[in-house]
Structure formats: C-alpha cells, structure tokens
N, C-alpha and C positions, 0 to 999 in steps of 0.2 A: 443406503447406495455400497455401503465397505462392502457389501455379499454380489451384488452386480456385477457383471464380468462387462463392463462397457465398451472394452478393445474386442472383446474377443465375440462378441452380438454383433458389432459394426464390422469388422473384418468378416464376418460368415456373409453378412447381406448383403458388402457391398464387392467382396470379392476382390482387397486391396489393402495396403498397408493403412493401420489406424494407430494413431499418435493421440494420447491422453494424457493431458497434461494440466497441471493448475492455471487459475486465470492469470493470479500475480505473474507466475513465471513467464507466461507468453506478454503479457505487458512488458516485463524488465526486458524479453528478449528482445522486443520492437525498441523501447527507447536504447540499449545497445546498439542495434545496428540502424535506425533511423532518427533514433530522440536524444532526449535530454543527454543521457548518459552516453554516446558513443565518442568509442575511442577509451571508455574507462573499464580497466581491469577490475575493481573492487567495488561496486555500487551496490545499495539498496532501494530498493521499489515498495513503495507503503501505498496500499489502495484502501482510501477510507470513502466508503460505501453503505451498504446495508450492515456490515462486520468491519472488520480490519485484516486484511492479509498483506504477507511480502513478499517478495520476491528476492534471491542473495544472489549477487553475481562475484565469485571469488577466484582471480586470476583468470578473467576473461568468461569465465565456465559455469552456467545456471549450476548454483546448488541445491540440491531436492535434499538430503539428508540421506540416512540408512535407508528406510520404506518410501521417501516420497510424501510426509509430510511437514518438512522443513517449510517456515513461515508463518504458522499461525501464533503471530507475536500477537493479535487480538488477546487473547487469553492468558495472556501473560499478567498478572494480579499486579494493581499499584495503589489498592485497597483493600486490605484483608477482612475488613468492617465496610465495605461497598455492598452495592444492591445486589440480589442474588442475578446473576448471566445465566442465559439459554443451556449453558456448558455445564450448568449447576454450579460452578463457584461462585465465590463475592471477589466483586471488585476487582472484573475485567476490564483492560486496558479498551476495549471494544463497547464497555456502557459510558466513556465519557466523551470517546474520541471518534466514534464512528459518525457519517453524517447523517444518519438517524439520531444516534445521541443529541447530537447538535438542536436536532430539530426538538425535540425531547424537551432538554434544556431550555428555549427560547417558549418554547407550550406554556412551561413553568413559569417565566418570569413573566410573561403576558397573561395568564391567569384560564384564557379560554383554549380551547383546542386548538390545535395550530401544526399543519402536516405539509404545505408545500413549500419547497424549498426552492422556486421559482419566487415564491413572495419574500420570502428572508433575503433573499439575494438583493431584491430592487428595495428591500424596507434599508439592509445593508450598505447599498450604494449612496442611498439618499441621506446616509449618518442619521439613523435614526438610533435614539441611545438605549432602545432593550435591545436592538439587533446589533449594536457595537458592544454592550456589555455581553451577550451571549457569544461573540467571533471572541473577542477578548480571552475570553473564561477556554473556550473550546479552542486554541489556538496554543493556550498554556499545557492541557492536558496532552493533545498531540504531540508538541514538543516534547515532554516529558518521558514518550516512548521514542522518541527518536534519539533523544540523548540516551537514553538506555542501550538503543542499537549501536549507536554511534560509542560509547564504552565498551561495549562489547564484542562488535566487531573492525572498527577502526574504518570503515567505506570511505572513499577517495571523493560519492558523490551519493548523497539521497534525493532521490526523485518522487515527490509526494502527486498524488493522482485526487482529487476530490471534486463533488461539487463548485466547491467555495475558488476551486480556480480559475472561476470566472472573473472572480473582484481583484483576482492578480498578485499585483505587487504588493499590497494592504494584505493579504492574508499570508503571503510569502513574508513579509515583512515581520509581521506577528508573531509568526512560527519560528524563523530567525532571533526574535528579542528571546523568545522564550528557551532555546535549544541553548543561546549563549550562559544563559542563569544554571543550566541541570546537568550540562555536558560539561567533563574533563577539559581544561586547557590543550594539553598535546593533542589529539582524538579531534578536538574540534576544528582544530586551527586550520587545517587545511581542509577541511572537509564540505562540499558544497554542497549546498540544498536550493534544491530546484522543482520548480512545480514543471507537471509533466508537460511536454513538447507535442505529444498526440492525441491525448484525452484519451475519446469514445475509440477510434480509430485503432488503438493499441493492442487492442485483444485480436483484433482478423489483421493486424501486422504483424503480431506475432506467432499465430498460425502459421501466415506464411514463412517469416523467418524458420520457426519451426521445421517446418517440412525442408526446407534448404539444408539447415545445419547437417538433417539427415542424407540428403543426397549427395551432399555434396561432403560427406566426411570423410576426413584423410584416412585412406586405408590404413591395416593395423597389419603389422606383424605378428601372425601367427607361431610360437613354437613347434618345431617338427618332433 
C-alpha cells in the first residue's frame, strides 16, 4: 500500500479535497474533541485490536512524525527472545497486548481453539477462572507498554480502546495496577488512565473532526 497514491486516486475520482489519516490519530482527534481526552493538551490514545496503534497529542496537536508514521507502538520490542511478529522482529508488544493476542493466550490456557471475543467477555463477566487468569496476564502486558509511553512522553491522559472496555472498571483497574508497578512515579503521578468514551464511533467522529480542523484552521501569515 505504500506505493498506492490513495489521496490522489480519490481526489481524481470525486473532484474534492481528500484527507488520508492514521486510524488511531482519527480516534484521538475524536476523544480530544468529544470524548475522554476533552480539554487535554498532552494525551496518548492506544487502540488494541488485531494489532496496536497509538495516537499522540502534543500541545493540543496531533503528532504524526516526520513522514506520518508516528504511533507504531505495537512494534516496540518487549521481549527480544519472544515469538516472531508479522513485521519480522521478535517479541513485539502487539504479540502480547493486542485483542487478538488475548484470544490466543486464552486458547492456550484452555487447550482447544478459541476465537470469539464475545465468549471471552461472557466468561470474564461470569468470573470464569481461566478467563480471569488470561485477563490479568493481558492487563499486565498492556500496562507495561502504557508505562513505557508514560515514561517517554509524559502524557496528561492515556485513553485505551479495546473490546475489553465492555467489562469496564475491572479492566481499567487491572491496567492501572499494572501501570503503577511499571511506570516511574513522577510521570505517572498525575497521568489519568481512561477507557475510550466513544468506542467504535471514534473513527467516524474523528474523520468529521479532522475535516473541521482543516476547514476552520486559522489563516497563516505568509511572508512577502
């Protein structure tokens, strides 16, 4: 996909301005404008799905990096001897802390193949011992990565989006406990760890907000 000029193709087809944006950055834009990160100047949004991506907010602005690739936190290595990742490295965070990784860990604990997140959530809500054990291990891995981000960028708020948000405070409390163990005291002291307020709506709301940002961007002074 890196060789496909998506914006140009859509611009030609629809004769309209086109914005191409990272999904985590869109979600963070929505949480900044309408959700859990409202009013924050420094925030991190972490999306745990098939992989892990992050949106970064510095001084009220989405940070994209020099070439638009900031936020690939899922491929930070937490175990150099760990399993091979799809990127070719070993022990990437996404192998331990994505929603897909949770289901694989739970399947291993159970023995037979297991793939349905709704079934896992049902059993976690029923305090099933195997689900409880998998949830605790998963929260520990997620917490390690969040602690690394807190130590590195010192956000005021960390917003987490995962299918496990459906079990609410039990997941959030497990994450906070893991972060307390791994993050440095001063960076984490005032950092809020919150679950996404928008869930699956964040992508669409973020796309709307991104258009508003472009349309209502303050005019720039151009030197003569």
